[in-house]
C-alpha positions as CSV (number, residue, x, y, z in Angstrom):
1,M,16.3,-13.9,-1.6
2,E,13.6,-13.7,-4.9
3,H,11.9,-10.5,-4.6
4,K,8.2,-10.4,-5.9
5,D,7.5,-7.3,-8.2
6,Y,4.4,-7.5,-9.9
7,F,3.8,-3.4,-10.0
8,S,6.6,-2.7,-12.7
9,G,5.2,-3.6,-15.5
10,H,2.0,-1.3,-14.9
11,A,3.2,1.7,-13.1
12,K,2.0,4.3,-14.4
13,V,-1.7,2.9,-14.1
14,Y,-1.2,2.0,-10.4
15,A,0.3,5.9,-9.5
16,A,-3.2,7.0,-11.2
17,F,-5.5,4.7,-9.4
18,R,-4.5,3.8,-6.1
19,P,-6.0,5.2,-3.2
20,A,-4.7,8.4,-1.2
21,Y,-4.8,7.4,2.9
22,P,-6.4,9.9,5.0
23,A,-4.7,12.3,7.4
24,A,-6.1,11.0,10.8
25,L,-4.1,7.9,10.0
26,Y,-0.8,9.9,9.9
27,D,-1.7,12.3,12.8
28,F,-2.5,9.6,14.7
29,I,0.9,8.1,14.0
30,F,2.7,11.4,14.5
31,R,1.4,11.9,17.7
32,H,3.2,9.2,19.1
33,L,6.6,10.4,17.8
34,G,9.0,12.4,20.1
35,K,11.3,13.8,17.2
36,R,10.5,13.7,13.1
37,R,14.1,14.3,11.5
38,R,14.1,11.5,9.0
39,A,11.1,8.8,7.7
40,W,12.1,5.9,5.7
41,D,9.0,4.9,3.9
42,C,9.9,1.5,2.3
43,A,8.2,-0.1,-0.4
44,T,7.3,3.7,-1.7
45,G,5.4,2.8,-5.1
46,N,4.0,5.9,-6.1
47,G,5.5,7.6,-3.6
48,Q,2.1,8.9,-2.1
49,V,3.2,8.0,1.5
50,A,6.4,10.1,1.1
51,R,4.8,13.1,-0.2
52,H,2.7,13.6,2.8
53,L,5.6,12.4,5.2
54,A,7.3,15.2,3.2
55,Q,5.7,18.1,4.6
56,H,6.4,16.5,8.2
57,F,9.6,15.7,8.3
58,Q,13.3,17.1,7.9
59,H,14.1,14.5,5.0
60,V,12.4,11.4,3.9
61,D,14.3,8.1,2.3
62,A,11.9,6.1,-0.2
63,T,13.2,2.9,-1.5
64,D,10.7,0.2,-3.6
65,I,12.7,-2.9,-6.0
66,S,11.0,-1.3,-9.2
67,Q,13.1,1.7,-10.8
68,Q,10.0,1.9,-12.8
69,Q,7.7,2.7,-10.1
70,L,10.1,5.1,-8.9
71,D,10.0,7.0,-12.3
72,N,6.4,7.5,-11.8
73,A,6.9,8.7,-7.9
74,Y,6.1,12.4,-6.7
75,R,8.6,14.6,-6.3
76,A,10.0,17.0,-3.6
77,D,13.8,18.7,-2.6
78,N,13.4,16.8,0.8
79,I,12.7,13.2,-0.6
80,T,15.5,10.5,-1.6
81,Y,14.0,8.1,-4.1
82,S,16.2,4.7,-4.2
83,V,16.0,1.3,-5.6
84,A,16.5,-1.1,-2.4
85,S,14.8,-4.1,-0.9
86,A,13.4,-3.9,2.0
87,E,15.5,-6.4,3.7
88,K,19.1,-4.5,2.9
89,T,19.7,-1.2,2.8
90,A,23.0,1.1,2.6
91,F,20.9,3.1,5.1
92,A,23.8,4.4,8.2
93,D,22.5,3.1,11.6
94,G,19.9,4.5,13.9
95,R,19.2,7.0,11.0
96,F,15.3,7.0,11.2
97,D,12.6,8.6,13.3
98,L,10.0,6.6,11.2
99,I,9.7,3.6,9.1
100,T,6.7,3.3,7.3
101,V,5.2,0.3,5.3
102,A,2.0,0.4,3.0
103,Q,0.0,-1.9,1.5
104,A,3.4,-4.1,1.0
105,L,4.6,-5.6,4.4
106,H,3.2,-8.8,2.9
107,W,5.3,-9.5,0.4
108,F,8.5,-9.1,2.6
109,D,11.0,-11.7,4.7
110,T,9.4,-9.8,7.3
111,H,12.7,-11.8,9.5
112,A,14.8,-10.0,7.7
113,F,13.0,-6.7,7.2
114,Y,12.7,-6.1,11.1
115,Q,16.5,-6.9,11.1
116,E,17.1,-3.8,9.2
117,V,14.0,-1.9,10.7
118,R,15.9,-2.7,14.5
119,R,19.8,-1.4,12.9
120,T,18.4,1.9,11.0
121,G,15.7,2.5,13.4
122,A,16.9,5.4,16.0
123,P,15.7,5.4,19.7
124,G,12.4,6.4,20.4
125,G,11.7,5.1,16.6
126,L,8.6,3.8,15.3
127,L,7.7,1.2,12.5
128,A,4.2,1.6,11.2
129,V,3.1,-0.7,8.9
130,W,-0.6,-0.9,7.1
131,G,-2.9,-1.7,4.6
132,Y,-6.8,-1.7,3.2
133,A,-9.3,-4.6,3.3
134,F,-11.8,-5.4,0.7
135,L,-13.5,-1.7,-0.7
136,H,-17.1,-1.6,0.1
137,I,-20.2,0.2,-2.0
138,E,-23.2,-0.7,-2.0
139,P,-24.5,-4.3,-0.9
140,V,-25.5,-5.6,-5.1
141,I,-22.0,-3.8,-6.5
142,D,-19.9,-5.5,-3.4
143,E,-21.3,-8.7,-4.5
144,I,-20.7,-8.1,-7.9
145,I,-16.7,-6.9,-7.2
146,H,-16.7,-9.8,-4.9
147,D,-17.3,-12.1,-7.2
148,F,-15.1,-10.7,-9.9
149,Y,-12.1,-10.7,-6.7
150,S,-12.6,-14.6,-5.8
151,R,-13.9,-16.6,-8.5
152,I,-12.4,-14.8,-11.8
153,V,-9.3,-13.3,-10.3
154,G,-9.2,-15.4,-7.6
155,P,-6.7,-17.9,-8.9
156,Y,-4.0,-15.2,-10.0
157,W,-3.3,-13.7,-6.7
158,D,-0.2,-14.7,-4.8
159,D,-0.3,-16.6,-1.8
160,A,0.6,-13.9,0.3
161,R,-2.7,-11.8,-0.6
162,K,-4.1,-13.8,2.2
163,L,-2.0,-12.1,4.4
164,V,-4.2,-8.9,3.1
165,E,-7.4,-10.5,3.9
166,E,-6.3,-11.3,7.6
167,R,-5.4,-7.6,8.2
168,Y,-1.8,-9.0,9.2
169,L,-3.0,-9.9,12.5
170,T,-1.4,-13.7,11.4
171,I,2.1,-11.7,10.5
172,P,4.7,-11.4,13.6
173,F,5.6,-8.8,14.7
174,P,7.9,-8.4,17.3
175,F,7.4,-4.6,18.4
176,P,6.0,-3.4,21.5
177,E,2.5,-2.2,19.9
178,I,0.8,0.9,20.4
179,P,-3.6,-0.1,20.4
180,S,-4.5,1.6,17.0
181,P,-8.3,2.3,16.5
182,G,-10.0,1.7,12.9
183,F,-9.2,4.3,10.1
184,H,-11.0,4.1,6.7
185,I,-10.2,5.9,3.4
186,D,-13.2,7.1,1.2
187,V,-13.3,8.4,-2.2
188,A,-15.7,9.8,-5.1
189,W,-15.1,7.3,-7.6
190,T,-16.6,6.8,-11.7
191,L,-17.4,3.3,-12.7
192,D,-14.4,4.2,-15.2
193,H,-12.1,4.7,-11.9
194,L,-13.3,1.9,-10.4
195,A,-12.2,0.3,-13.5
196,G,-8.8,1.9,-13.5
197,Y,-8.1,0.6,-9.9
198,L,-9.0,-2.6,-10.6
199,E,-7.4,-3.0,-13.8
200,S,-3.9,-2.3,-11.1
201,W,-4.5,-5.3,-9.4
202,S,-1.4,-7.5,-9.5
203,A,-3.8,-10.5,-9.7
204,T,-5.6,-8.8,-13.2
205,Q,-2.4,-7.9,-14.5
206,K,-1.7,-11.5,-14.5
207,Y,-5.0,-12.5,-15.5
208,T,-4.3,-10.6,-18.7
209,R,-0.7,-11.8,-19.2
210,I,-1.8,-15.1,-19.0
211,T,-5.2,-15.2,-20.6
212,G,-4.6,-12.2,-23.2
213,V,-7.8,-10.7,-22.0
214,N,-8.6,-7.9,-19.7
215,P,-11.6,-9.1,-17.7
216,V,-12.1,-5.6,-16.4
217,P,-14.7,-4.3,-18.9
218,E,-17.3,-7.6,-18.8
219,L,-17.0,-6.6,-14.8
220,C,-17.9,-3.3,-15.6
221,G,-20.9,-4.1,-17.9
222,R,-22.3,-6.0,-15.2
223,L,-22.0,-3.4,-12.9
224,Q,-23.6,-1.1,-15.4
225,P,-27.1,-1.6,-14.5
226,Y,-26.3,0.0,-10.7
227,W,-24.0,2.4,-11.8
228,S,-24.6,5.1,-14.6
229,E,-22.3,6.4,-16.8
230,N,-20.5,9.5,-15.2
231,E,-22.3,8.7,-11.7
232,T,-20.2,9.3,-8.8
233,K,-20.0,6.4,-5.9
234,T,-18.6,6.7,-2.4
235,V,-16.0,3.7,-2.1
236,R,-15.1,2.7,1.5
237,F,-11.3,0.8,1.9
238,P,-10.5,-0.2,5.7
239,I,-7.6,0.2,6.9
240,F,-5.8,-1.7,9.4
241,L,-2.3,-0.8,10.8
242,R,0.1,-1.8,13.2
243,L,2.3,0.3,15.0
244,G,5.5,-0.5,17.2
245,E,8.3,1.2,18.9
246,I,11.2,0.2,17.3
247,S,13.6,0.6,21.1
């Protein structure tokens, strides 16, 4: 199959501005694990999940289809990075106690990926897939950003983005599922940091490539009456998690 790579061209921006996931999310997942020997972080991107897993597992294998993303990833002695697709790897059978996918399942051929999960997952292992929904700041700011999301760069989103909006509930998940509570990411950002995050969107990057114009500065101009220079605001991202037993 053709693999969609929308992030190699701006890997440094992606690494600098993507929000980190909360400890409560990992703690909930780990609570259901019997062993913590090896983990596979699939579609690792800048390695932010691999970095956390490395503090709790003997070894972490982290893969991505983008070498540029891996070049900007966090390094640790017990993390091995490699270029590989989600659907086909060279890993041994029954290798992993935990397989994670953060904000990437919507790009996969899920049928083929699930076959690889069953092959490489160890008895008693878990598959954890999660993502984050549309951000919330303040009602007037949210409205402006949502207009940017849907009207300005909306036509440039890949069709798979709809799966994120549906919080992965419309993606088949053929594993005995462990009910999960809600989680969220809270970050204190300036308007400049928000701008960097919005520039990391694949739709923003595509808009810029096609039109030759970065649409984010114009958006920031619309936000300035509500967000002064160097002021920090709390930005909240709701997280959705699907956690399943591999075998």
